[in-house]
KESE-70762 format. One record per residue (C-alpha): chain; z, y, x. Coordinates in steps of 0.05 Angstrom, whole numbers, m for minus. Each point is the difference from the previous one (the first is absolute). Layout:
N
{A {Z Y X}},
...
This chain:
374
{A {m282 m62 m341}},
{A {67 1 36}},
{A {65 m17 m37}},
{A {22 73 m1}},
{A {m65 24 m33}},
{A {16 55 m51}},
{A {62 25 38}},
{A {m6 72 24}},
{A {43 24 58}},
{A {9 66 36}},
{A {11 m5 75}},
{A {29 60 35}},
{A {m35 m2 67}},
{A {42 m19 60}},
{A {m1 m46 60}},
{A {16 m73 13}},
{A {34 m38 m56}},
{A {m21 46 m57}},
{A {m74 m8 13}},
{A {8 m75 13}},
{A {33 m7 m68}},
{A {m56 41 m31}},
{A {m51 m45 33}},
{A {34 m63 m26}},
{A {3 26 m71}},
{A {m72 23 3}},
{A {m23 m67 28}},
{A {33 m33 m60}},
{A {m41 42 m48}},
{A {43 60 m15}},
{A {m33 69 m2}},
{A {38 37 54}},
{A {m13 75 5}},
{A {21 27 67}},
{A {26 71 m2}},
{A {m14 32 68}},
{A {24 67 21}},
{A {m53 53 8}},
{A {27 16 69}},
{A {m24 m69 24}},
{A {m73 12 m21}},
{A {m49 m2 58}},
{A {53 m11 53}},
{A {m35 m62 25}},
{A {42 m1 64}},
{A {23 m72 0}},
{A {m60 m44 m15}},
{A {m60 m3 m46}},
{A {21 m16 m71}},
{A {m33 m70 m2}},
{A {50 m25 51}},
{A {60 22 m41}},
{A {1 m67 m34}},
{A {66 13 m37}},
{A {m36 53 m42}},
{A {m54 m46 m26}},
{A {m15 m10 m73}},
{A {24 66 m28}},
{A {m28 66 m21}},
{A {29 64 30}},
{A {19 65 m33}},
{A {21 58 44}},
{A {52 48 m29}},
{A {42 56 29}},
{A {70 m22 m16}},
{A {28 67 21}},
{A {m29 33 m61}},
{A {23 m5 m73}},
{A {m71 m20 m19}},
{A {1 m60 47}},
{A {68 m24 m24}},
{A {m21 9 m73}},
{A {m63 m41 13}},
{A {41 m59 27}},
{A {46 3 m60}},
{A {m59 0 m48}},
{A {m32 m59 35}},
{A {66 m37 0}},
{A {4 3 m76}},
{A {m60 m47 m3}},
{A {22 m48 56}},
{A {43 m62 2}},
{A {32 11 67}},
{A {8 47 59}},
{A {16 m19 72}},
{A {25 47 55}},
{A {27 m6 70}},
{A {33 66 16}},
{A {71 11 24}},
{A {52 2 m55}},
{A {m2 67 m37}},
{A {m71 21 19}},
{A {m31 m17 m67}},
{A {58 32 m37}},
{A {m10 65 39}},
{A {m73 m2 m19}},
{A {19 m6 m73}},
{A {m28 m71 m3}},
{A {63 m41 3}},
{A {11 m59 m46}},
{A {43 38 m51}},
{A {m56 51 m9}},
{A {m57 m50 m4}},
{A {37 m48 m46}},
{A {10 58 m47}},
{A {m76 7 0}},
{A {m12 m74 m7}},
{A {59 m44 m20}},
{A {m38 m64 17}},
{A {m16 21 71}},
{A {22 m47 57}},
{A {20 44 58}},
{A {m4 m38 66}},
{A {33 28 62}},
{A {m5 m28 71}},
{A {45 24 56}},
{A {30 m30 63}},
{A {73 10 m14}},
{A {m2 4 m76}},
{A {13 56 m49}},
{A {75 m1 13}},
{A {48 m14 59}},
{A {27 38 60}},
{A {m66 2 38}},
{A {m47 3 m60}},
{A {m29 68 19}},
{A {m10 m14 74}},
{A {m67 m12 32}},
{A {m16 m70 22}},
{A {m54 m52 11}},
{A {m8 m75 m8}},
{A {36 m17 65}},
{A {62 39 m23}},
{A {2 m31 m69}},
{A {m4 m72 24}},
{A {51 16 54}},
{A {52 15 m54}},
{A {m12 m66 m37}},
{A {12 m47 58}},
{A {m72 m23 m1}},
{A {m23 35 64}},
{A {59 m29 38}},
{A {m23 m70 m19}},
{A {m72 8 23}},
{A {m23 m12 72}},
{A {17 m41 61}},
{A {55 12 50}},
{A {7 73 17}},
{A {m11 57 m49}},
{A {m23 m14 m71}},
{A {m75 2 m12}},
{A {m25 46 m56}},
{A {m45 m43 m45}},
{A {m53 55 m9}},
{A {20 38 m63}},
{A {m8 m60 m45}},
{A {73 m16 m17}},
{A {21 70 m24}},
{A {m60 42 m19}},
{A {m44 m52 m31}},
{A {38 m65 m14}},
{A {68 31 m17}},
{A {m28 65 m26}},
{A {m69 2 m33}},
{A {1 m70 m27}},
{A {68 10 m32}},
{A {m23 65 m30}},
{A {m62 m34 m29}},
{A {43 m57 m27}},
{A {50 49 m29}},
{A {m54 42 m34}},
{A {m32 m61 m32}},
{A {68 m26 m23}},
{A {16 68 m31}},
{A {m68 3 m33}},
{A {12 m68 m32}},
{A {68 22 m24}},
{A {m28 65 m29}},
{A {m48 m40 m44}},
{A {60 m28 m38}},
{A {49 59 4}},
{A {m50 57 m5}},
{A {39 35 55}},
{A {m16 17 72}},
{A {49 1 57}},
{A {8 16 74}},
{A {m14 m53 53}},
{A {40 14 64}},
{A {m34 m42 54}},
{A {35 9 66}},
{A {m25 m33 63}},
{A {71 m17 21}},
{A {8 m37 m66}},
{A {m66 m36 6}},
{A {7 m19 73}},
{A {70 m28 m14}},
{A {m28 m39 m59}},
{A {m54 m30 44}},
{A {56 m27 44}},
{A {35 m36 m56}},
{A {m12 m70 27}},
{A {23 20 71}},
{A {63 32 m27}},
{A {14 m66 m36}},
{A {m10 m40 63}},
{A {46 48 38}},
{A {55 m7 m52}},
{A {m6 m76 4}},
{A {8 2 76}},
{A {m70 m26 11}},
{A {m27 65 30}},
{A {32 38 57}},
{A {m12 72 21}},
{A {m31 m16 67}},
{A {m75 13 m2}},
{A {m47 m57 18}},
{A {57 m50 m11}},
{A {m13 m24 m71}},
{A {m48 m46 m37}},
{A {m49 54 m23}},
{A {3 53 54}},
{A {m32 m38 59}},
{A {67 m31 19}},
{A {m21 m70 m22}},
{A {m57 m25 46}},
{A {m38 m28 m59}},
{A {m5 68 m34}},
{A {m32 46 51}},
{A {m64 24 33}},
{A {m28 m32 63}},
{A {m50 23 52}},
{A {m63 m42 9}},
{A {m43 m13 62}},
{A {m45 60 m14}},
{A {58 50 m8}},
{A {m2 m1 m76}},
{A {54 m23 m47}},
{A {13 m51 m55}},
{A {58 m4 m49}},
{A {40 m62 m18}},
{A {46 m5 m61}},
{A {19 m74 1}},
{A {68 9 m33}},
{A {2 m66 m39}},
{A {12 m62 42}},
{A {m64 m35 m24}},
{A {m41 60 20}},
{A {34 4 68}},
{A {m13 m74 12}},
{A {m73 11 m16}},
{A {m1 57 51}},
{A {27 m45 54}},
{A {m51 m53 m19}},
{A {m58 49 5}},
{A {26 24 68}},
{A {7 m72 23}},
{A {74 12 16}},
{A {32 m68 m11}},
{A {66 4 39}},
{A {55 m19 m50}},
{A {46 56 24}},
{A {m50 52 m25}},
{A {14 m20 m71}},
{A {72 25 8}},
{A {1 68 m36}},
{A {72 16 14}},
{A {10 72 25}},
{A {22 m26 67}},
{A {m70 m29 10}},
{A {m37 64 m19}},
{A {m11 24 72}},
{A {m31 m66 21}},
{A {m45 m2 m61}},
{A {m23 71 12}},
{A {m19 m14 72}},
{A {m39 m63 m20}},
{A {m37 36 m56}},
{A {m15 61 44}},
{A {m30 m44 54}},
{A {m39 m42 m50}},
{A {m33 58 m36}},
{A {m22 32 66}},
{A {m44 m60 14}},
{A {m55 17 m51}},
{A {m33 62 m29}},
{A {17 28 m68}},
{A {m67 m26 m26}},
{A {17 m69 24}},
{A {67 1 m35}},
{A {m34 25 m64}},
{A {m47 m60 1}},
{A {58 m48 9}},
{A {52 31 m46}},
{A {m29 49 m50}},
{A {4 m26 m71}},
{A {53 m52 17}},
{A {72 m4 m24}},
{A {27 24 67}},
{A {5 70 m29}},
{A {m48 31 50}},
{A {m43 62 4}},
{A {m34 39 55}},
{A {29 69 12}},
{A {m60 43 m17}},
{A {m13 73 16}},
{A {m16 49 m56}},
{A {m74 m5 20}},
{A {1 m76 m1}},
{A {37 m10 m66}},
{A {m56 23 m47}},
{A {m51 m49 29}},
{A {44 m62 0}},
{A {m30 m53 m45}},
{A {60 m5 m47}},
{A {5 75 m9}},
{A {m75 5 m13}},
{A {1 m57 m50}},
{A {55 33 m40}},
{A {m29 70 8}},
{A {66 27 26}},
{A {m35 59 31}},
{A {m55 44 m29}},
{A {m43 57 26}},
{A {2 67 m36}},
{A {m44 57 24}},
{A {m9 m36 67}},
{A {74 m11 11}},
{A {28 m71 3}},
{A {67 m4 m36}},
{A {44 m48 m39}},
{A {m21 m11 m71}},
{A {46 1 m62}},
{A {58 m48 m4}},
{A {24 m40 m37}},
{A {m55 m34 m38}},
{A {m7 m16 m74}},
{A {m40 m53 m35}},
{A {m26 45 m55}},
{A {13 74 13}},
{A {m31 8 69}},
{A {26 58 43}},
{A {m51 41 38}},
{A {m6 60 46}},
{A {m31 53 m45}},
{A {m25 47 54}},
{A {7 25 71}},
{A {53 54 13}},
{A {m18 66 m32}},
{A {m7 68 31}},
{A {60 43 m17}},
{A {m14 36 m66}},
{A {m66 m36 m10}},
{A {12 m12 m74}},
{A {40 61 m20}},
{A {m47 28 m52}},
{A {m17 m69 m27}},
{A {72 m19 m10}},
{A {21 66 m30}},
{A {m57 m4 m50}},
{A {21 m70 m20}},
{A {70 25 m14}},
{A {m25 55 m45}},
{A {2 61 45}},
{A {m49 54 m19}},
{A {m51 29 48}},
{A {42 63 3}},
{A {63 m39 18}},
{A {m37 m40 53}},
{A {m27 65 30}},
{A {70 29 5}},
{A {28 m64 32}},
{A {m57 m1 51}},
{A {10 73 15}},
{A {75 m7 10}},
C-alpha cells in the first residue's frame, strides 16, 4: 500500500544509519532485502531480534561474502533490483567486487546508495568515526548545549537526521530520475554533508549577525527565556516556545504576570524574565500546567519520558506509536492520504529467508545448496 510499493532494494547489512534508511524505505512500501553476512548468524549477543527495531519490515538472506559464490549471488540479485544501499567505509564494496562500477555494469538502471560519516572522498574519508565526530566537524555540536561543554544530541543529528534520512531522500530522488533517463547512479550520502545541511537556517542567522557562537545565548538554544524548559513543583519539566510576541503575551497572561516591565523582551531583560518564569513554573505540578496551557497558543508541551510519550492522548489519537511483536516503537512517517505506509513485519532472524529469496530470484536447488554449504 505504501508509496514505494513495487520498488525492490538490496540492503547490505550494517549498523545505525543504513538499517534506519532500510526501515524507512520498507515502511514506505519498498521490498527491501537485507543481505546479512553468514558470520553474524546465531550470534545473538546484543539483544533478541524483536528489539532491533531498525531491522523491521525486511526479509533476510545470509551469504558468505568472502566466497565467489556469495559475491555472484549478490550481483545476480542486483540485476533484478532498483537500488542498493550500503554503509561500509569507502573501498570496502569495491574490494568485495560489489562496487558501483561493477554493479552498474550488471544493471545500468541501479541506484547505488552509499552512507558514510565523512563521505566517499576527502582527507579523512577512510578514518573511523561516529556521530559525535561527524557533527563536531560541521559546527553543529558546538552550537548545542548550555554553558560549559557542548551536549551531544543523542545520535540524531548525524547518524539518523543527517545520514539515513538524506540517504533515503537521495535514493528516492535518483529512482525518480532513473525513470526518465533509464540510467542509475551513485548517491554519496555523507553525515557531514547532511548535518551541515540541517543547520542551514542557523548558518543564515549567523551570517546575518543574529546568532552568536556562545551556547545558550540565542533565540533557539535556551538563551531566550521564552524558549526553554522549566522545572515544575513535582520535579518534572515543561517546555515553552513562545517566540512570537502574541504567544509570549498569552504566556504572561496565563501565569498571571501583569507587571508591564515583563513585556520588555530586550536581551538586557532576559535574566529578569528567566528568574520570574523559573519561580512561576515551580509553583505547580507538570499536570497542573498541562491543564492550564496544553492546547493553547502559548507553544507549550510537557517534557515526556520515552515511557510516557506513547500513552499521551495526542500521540495515541494519531497512532504515532505502534506495537510489533510486543515491542512499542514509532510507526511509519510521514503519512499519505491514499498510499498508506505500514510496518510489514517484526525484525527477521538473520538468514531466515535465504532459501525463499534465492528461489524467487531463480536460483536452482543445486545453487542454493552450494550457497548454504559455503
